[in-house]
Residue frames relative to the residue before (quaternion, step in Angstrom):
aa qw qx qy qz dx dy dz
X 1.0000 0.0000 0.0000 0.0000 0.00 0.00 0.00
X 0.6569 0.5268 -0.3130 0.4393 3.59 0.92 -0.79
X 0.6199 0.5397 -0.3317 0.4631 3.56 1.20 -0.70
X 0.6552 0.4966 -0.3280 0.4652 3.54 0.97 -0.71
X 0.6278 0.5105 -0.3322 0.4847 3.63 0.96 -0.80
X 0.6468 0.5307 -0.3212 0.4438 3.62 0.96 -0.80
X 0.6929 0.4448 -0.2901 0.4878 3.56 0.89 -0.91
X 0.6155 0.5187 -0.3535 0.4765 3.67 1.05 -0.60
X 0.6761 0.4885 -0.3124 0.4546 3.53 0.87 -0.76
X 0.6319 0.5234 -0.3173 0.4755 3.64 1.14 -0.69
X 0.6509 0.5179 -0.3112 0.4596 3.52 1.09 -0.73
X 0.6731 0.4851 -0.2957 0.4735 3.49 1.02 -0.85
X 0.6270 0.5322 -0.3262 0.4661 3.58 1.09 -0.65
X 0.6462 0.5168 -0.3016 0.4736 3.56 1.03 -0.87
X 0.6602 0.5069 -0.3023 0.4645 3.54 0.95 -0.91
X 0.6490 0.4881 -0.3175 0.4897 3.64 0.89 -0.84
X 0.6869 0.4954 -0.3096 0.4323 3.60 0.76 -0.88
X 0.5976 0.5530 -0.3152 0.4875 3.51 1.18 -0.72
X 0.7029 0.4784 -0.2709 0.4513 3.56 0.79 -0.97
X 0.6281 0.5351 -0.3232 0.4634 3.51 1.19 -0.81
X 0.6769 0.4870 -0.3132 0.4545 3.55 0.93 -0.96
X 0.5986 0.5760 -0.3185 0.4565 3.57 1.13 -0.76
X 0.6925 0.4724 -0.2542 0.4823 3.48 1.01 -1.01
X 0.6215 0.5371 -0.3333 0.4627 3.57 1.01 -0.71
X 0.7050 0.4418 -0.2769 0.4807 3.71 0.93 -0.64
X 0.7142 0.4570 -0.2743 0.4537 3.52 1.00 -0.67
X 0.6193 0.5961 -0.3276 0.3922 3.59 1.02 -0.86
X 0.6583 0.5091 -0.3463 0.4330 3.76 0.69 -0.81
X 0.5647 0.6314 -0.3922 0.3586 3.63 1.06 -0.64
X 0.8417 0.2037 -0.0340 0.4988 3.53 0.81 -1.08
X 0.7074 0.4772 -0.2870 0.4352 3.61 1.13 0.15
X 0.7324 0.4828 -0.2744 0.3939 3.56 0.79 -0.87
X 0.4758 0.6919 -0.4337 0.3266 3.51 1.29 -0.05
X 0.7768 0.2952 -0.1606 0.5326 3.62 1.03 -0.74
X 0.3953 0.7470 -0.4709 0.2530 3.55 1.16 0.23
X 0.7619 0.2958 -0.1494 0.5566 3.55 0.92 -0.99
X 0.3294 -0.8131 0.4580 0.1436 3.56 -0.45 1.28
X 0.8055 0.2554 -0.1238 0.5201 3.65 1.03 -0.28
X 0.2687 -0.7311 0.5876 0.2189 3.58 -1.29 0.14
X 0.8907 -0.1423 0.0677 0.4264 3.53 -0.79 1.21
X 0.8842 0.1252 -0.0562 0.4464 3.49 -0.41 -1.30
X 0.7200 0.4587 -0.2560 0.4535 3.54 1.06 -0.63
X 0.4210 0.7083 -0.4522 0.3415 3.61 1.26 0.35
X 0.0643 0.7950 -0.6030 0.0108 3.60 -0.89 0.75
X 0.7671 -0.3551 0.2411 0.4768 3.64 -1.17 -0.22
X 0.6109 0.5180 -0.3622 0.4768 3.63 1.08 -0.66
X 0.6277 0.5332 -0.3429 0.4518 3.64 0.97 -0.73
X 0.6295 0.5338 -0.3229 0.4631 3.57 1.06 -0.76
X 0.6602 0.4912 -0.3017 0.4815 3.55 0.94 -0.91
X 0.6746 0.4858 -0.3053 0.4644 3.58 0.96 -0.84
X 0.6127 0.5232 -0.3599 0.4705 3.57 1.07 -0.61
X 0.6532 0.5001 -0.3356 0.4589 3.63 0.93 -0.76
X 0.6182 0.5353 -0.3276 0.4732 3.62 1.10 -0.78
X 0.6641 0.5238 -0.2925 0.4461 3.51 0.99 -0.95
X 0.6657 0.4983 -0.3107 0.4604 3.60 1.05 -0.77
X 0.6599 0.4919 -0.3174 0.4709 3.53 1.00 -0.86
X 0.6561 0.5092 -0.3103 0.4625 3.58 0.95 -0.75
X 0.6355 0.4928 -0.3253 0.4975 3.60 1.07 -0.76
X 0.6356 0.5071 -0.3495 0.4655 3.75 0.85 -0.85
X 0.6914 0.4931 -0.2788 0.4484 3.61 0.85 -0.88
X 0.8284 0.2665 -0.0920 0.4840 3.51 0.47 -1.29
X 0.7082 0.4132 -0.2788 0.4999 3.65 1.05 -0.48
X 0.7787 0.3180 -0.1662 0.5146 3.74 1.16 -0.40
X 0.7447 0.4294 -0.2559 0.4422 3.54 0.64 -1.09
X 0.6872 0.4844 -0.2837 0.4610 3.55 0.82 -0.90
X 0.6920 0.4300 -0.3226 0.4818 3.67 0.81 -0.58
X 0.6082 0.5140 -0.3495 0.4937 3.56 1.15 -0.64
X 0.6282 0.5085 -0.3456 0.4768 3.67 0.95 -0.64
X 0.6644 0.4879 -0.3363 0.4555 3.63 0.92 -0.74
X 0.6075 0.5387 -0.3211 0.4875 3.54 1.14 -0.62
X 0.6568 0.5223 -0.2761 0.4686 3.50 0.99 -0.89
X 0.6333 0.5016 -0.3235 0.4926 3.55 1.05 -0.90
X 0.6722 0.4995 -0.3233 0.4407 3.64 0.88 -0.84
X 0.6440 0.5353 -0.3188 0.4439 3.56 1.05 -0.72
X 0.6354 0.5175 -0.3047 0.4854 3.50 1.21 -0.85
X 0.6754 0.4919 -0.3213 0.4456 3.55 0.96 -0.78
X 0.6214 0.5231 -0.3311 0.4802 3.64 1.16 -0.58
X 0.6213 0.5314 -0.3460 0.4603 3.45 1.05 -0.76
X 0.6441 0.5122 -0.3177 0.4711 3.65 0.96 -0.86
X 0.6787 0.5112 -0.2782 0.4480 3.57 0.87 -1.03
X 0.7628 0.3789 -0.1869 0.4896 3.63 0.98 -0.81
X 0.3952 0.7567 -0.4549 0.2536 3.58 1.28 0.08
X 0.1789 -0.8397 0.5002 0.1130 3.52 1.12 -0.70
X 0.7626 -0.3557 0.2275 0.4901 3.65 0.94 0.71
X 0.5444 0.6062 -0.4011 0.4186 3.61 1.31 -0.19
X 0.2574 -0.8154 0.4892 0.1718 3.58 -0.21 1.22
X 0.5765 0.6061 -0.3649 0.4088 3.52 1.21 -0.50
X 0.6583 0.4824 -0.3021 0.4926 3.51 1.08 -0.84
X 0.6123 0.5444 -0.3265 0.4712 3.63 0.99 -0.73
X 0.6797 0.5024 -0.2832 0.4532 3.52 0.89 -0.78
X 0.6265 0.5224 -0.2948 0.4977 3.50 1.20 -0.83
X 0.6407 0.5281 -0.3003 0.4695 3.60 1.02 -0.75
X 0.6439 0.5064 -0.3051 0.4857 3.51 1.01 -0.88
X 0.6431 0.5147 -0.3182 0.4692 3.55 0.96 -0.88
X 0.6384 0.4998 -0.3329 0.4814 3.67 0.96 -0.82
X 0.6414 0.5485 -0.3183 0.4318 3.56 0.86 -0.86
X 0.7328 0.4274 -0.2581 0.4623 3.55 0.79 -1.07
X 0.6349 0.5277 -0.3630 0.4320 3.60 1.01 -0.73
X 0.6460 0.5085 -0.3210 0.4702 3.64 1.06 -0.83
X 0.6288 0.5424 -0.3368 0.4438 3.60 1.00 -0.82
X 0.6729 0.5003 -0.2957 0.4577 3.54 0.85 -1.13
X 0.6777 0.5033 -0.2932 0.4488 3.65 0.97 -0.92
X 0.6554 0.5010 -0.3150 0.4692 3.56 1.04 -0.69
X 0.6066 0.5600 -0.3158 0.4677 3.54 1.14 -0.76
X 0.6681 0.5068 -0.2761 0.4696 3.50 0.98 -1.05
X 0.6766 0.4959 -0.2833 0.4649 3.65 0.90 -0.98
X 0.6941 0.4389 -0.3071 0.4809 3.57 0.85 -0.81
X 0.6244 0.5321 -0.3511 0.4513 3.65 1.00 -0.65
X 0.6421 0.5231 -0.3262 0.4556 3.56 0.96 -0.81
X 0.6447 0.5270 -0.3139 0.4562 3.51 0.97 -0.93
X 0.6561 0.5158 -0.2934 0.4663 3.58 0.96 -1.03
X 0.6619 0.4754 -0.3349 0.4731 3.68 0.86 -0.80
X 0.6805 0.4856 -0.3344 0.4351 3.57 0.73 -0.82
X 0.6458 0.5050 -0.3058 0.4842 3.60 1.05 -0.79
X 0.6205 0.5407 -0.3322 0.4608 3.66 1.02 -0.72
X 0.6514 0.5265 -0.2890 0.4637 3.51 1.05 -0.98
X 0.6766 0.5086 -0.2755 0.4556 3.55 0.99 -0.96
X 0.6515 0.4875 -0.3094 0.4921 3.50 1.12 -0.76
X 0.6409 0.5221 -0.3393 0.4489 3.59 1.02 -0.66
X 0.6856 0.4603 -0.2702 0.4950 3.55 1.16 -0.60
X 0.5718 -0.6349 0.3426 0.3905 3.55 1.21 0.20
X 0.4625 0.6665 -0.4660 0.3532 3.73 1.07 0.32
X 0.0822 0.8523 -0.5151 0.0398 3.65 0.76 0.88
X 0.6285 0.5232 -0.3650 0.4451 3.55 1.15 -0.45
X 0.7182 0.4023 -0.2534 0.5081 3.66 1.02 -0.54
X 0.7387 0.3595 -0.2439 0.5154 3.67 0.88 -0.61
X 0.0442 0.7962 -0.5972 0.0865 3.49 -0.79 1.03
X 0.3114 -0.7495 0.5489 0.2000 3.59 -0.90 0.72
X 0.5778 0.5034 -0.3786 0.5190 3.51 1.33 0.14
X 0.2700 -0.7689 0.5643 0.1317 3.44 -0.67 1.24
X 0.5137 -0.6609 0.4414 0.3233 3.57 -1.04 0.57
X 0.2946 -0.7159 0.5925 0.2228 3.57 -0.99 0.65
X 0.2227 -0.8279 0.5007 0.1194 3.51 -0.42 1.15
X 0.4890 0.6655 -0.4319 0.3626 3.58 1.14 0.57
């Protein structure tokens, strides 16, 4: 039984590594162009704040949401391929709920920070419209 778990863990690790490498090569093509808001001499404090906002927005919408979608898909495949193995179904459900809770926490934090910034009058920096990186 330990050999089966070891093979399954290796397959899961290999799949996650492949997806991460694929994501690492595809993501820079369409996201990093608008990450830095200024060029050298024209950078000021507002540009620094906008850079931080761009990084946080990228990490949330360009990284966390797609990673959550991949994790949901993996949990779904685990449930579909369980074949009556209740341990695998329980593990998949645990993955699903952990990803859902993490995504809710991340999106809530982003929403709270943006609401505070909007309340303080930083309408140019805080936006409830997330950028579509496609």
